[in-house]
Structure formats: structure tokens, C-alpha cells
C-alpha positions as CSV (number, residue, x, y, z in Angstrom):
1,M,-130.0,-23.4,-16.9
2,D,-130.2,-26.9,-16.6
3,I,-133.6,-29.1,-15.9
4,R,-133.2,-28.8,-12.4
5,E,-134.3,-25.1,-12.4
6,L,-136.9,-25.6,-14.7
7,V,-138.4,-28.1,-12.5
8,A,-138.4,-25.9,-9.5
9,Y,-140.2,-23.0,-11.6
10,L,-142.8,-25.0,-12.9
11,K,-143.2,-26.2,-9.3
12,G,-143.8,-22.9,-8.0
13,M,-140.2,-22.1,-6.3
14,R,-139.4,-18.8,-7.3
15,E,-136.0,-18.6,-5.5
16,I,-133.3,-21.4,-5.2
17,K,-129.7,-21.8,-3.8
18,V,-127.0,-21.3,-5.9
19,E,-123.3,-22.1,-5.7
20,W,-120.4,-19.9,-6.9
21,E,-119.0,-22.7,-9.0
22,T,-114.8,-23.0,-8.6
23,G,-114.0,-25.5,-11.3
24,E,-112.4,-24.4,-14.5
25,W,-114.9,-23.5,-17.1
26,D,-115.1,-23.7,-21.0
27,W,-115.6,-20.0,-21.8
28,D,-115.6,-20.7,-25.4
29,L,-118.6,-22.9,-24.6
30,Y,-120.1,-20.9,-22.1
31,R,-120.1,-17.9,-25.0
32,L,-121.3,-20.2,-27.6
33,C,-124.4,-21.3,-25.2
34,V,-125.2,-17.8,-24.5
35,K,-125.3,-17.2,-28.2
36,W,-127.7,-20.2,-29.1
37,C,-130.2,-19.0,-26.2
38,K,-130.2,-15.0,-27.2
39,N,-130.9,-16.5,-31.2
40,A,-133.6,-18.3,-29.8
41,N,-134.9,-15.5,-27.1
42,I,-134.5,-17.3,-23.9
43,K,-133.3,-14.6,-21.4
44,K,-134.9,-16.3,-18.0
45,I,-135.8,-19.8,-17.2
46,S,-139.8,-19.6,-17.4
47,D,-138.9,-18.7,-21.4
48,L,-138.6,-22.6,-21.3
49,K,-142.1,-23.6,-19.8
50,N,-143.4,-24.3,-23.7
51,R,-140.5,-26.0,-24.8
52,I,-140.9,-29.1,-23.0
53,I,-140.4,-32.0,-25.0
54,P,-140.5,-35.8,-24.4
55,E,-137.3,-37.4,-23.4
56,K,-136.3,-39.6,-25.8
57,D,-136.1,-36.6,-28.0
58,Y,-134.2,-34.5,-25.7
59,K,-131.6,-36.9,-25.8
60,I,-131.6,-37.0,-29.3
61,L,-131.8,-33.1,-29.5
62,R,-128.9,-32.7,-27.1
63,L,-126.7,-34.8,-28.7
64,K,-127.0,-33.2,-31.8
65,R,-126.4,-29.7,-30.0
66,C,-123.1,-31.2,-28.6
67,K,-122.0,-32.6,-31.5
68,K,-122.7,-29.2,-33.2
69,A,-120.7,-27.2,-30.8
70,D,-118.1,-29.7,-30.6
71,D,-117.8,-29.0,-34.8
72,I,-118.2,-24.7,-34.3
73,L,-115.5,-24.8,-31.0
74,K,-113.1,-27.2,-33.1
75,K,-113.3,-24.9,-36.3
76,D,-113.3,-21.9,-34.4
77,N,-109.9,-22.8,-32.4
78,G,-108.6,-24.2,-35.8
79,S,-108.6,-27.9,-35.0
């Protein structure tokens, strides 16, 4: 999920066009993000509607989350 899906949902859209990704995926990162979503009880885009924060806070939290993910993945991979 990303911000575009949330904005579409908030504007009343109930269907969006999607495309299959053909590029390489970082499956370890994907699994970690899914785990975090499950732990936060985020199962669908509408679960985010009451979790909107100011952009400046989002940027800080996103950087912290990315750093945490990097640390976890490096530890799991023995780096």
C-alpha cells in the first residue's frame, strides 16, 4: 500500500487500476513490512484513514522505519 491508494480511497474511489510488477523484489523487506502491518492490525487501505499525520512527521517516521528495517535485515542476513 502507498499514499496513492489511501488518497484514492479518501476521495471515494472503491476500485483502482493496478499493474503487475515485473522488476526485482526485496522479499525479505516485503515480509518485514507485512509483519509490521499485521502487528498494527492494518489489513486494508481503509485501516489507514484514522492514522494520517502531518507530512513533516511522516518524513521523520518513515526515515526511522527505513533505518529500522535496514538494521533488522542486515542483522537477519548476518551483515
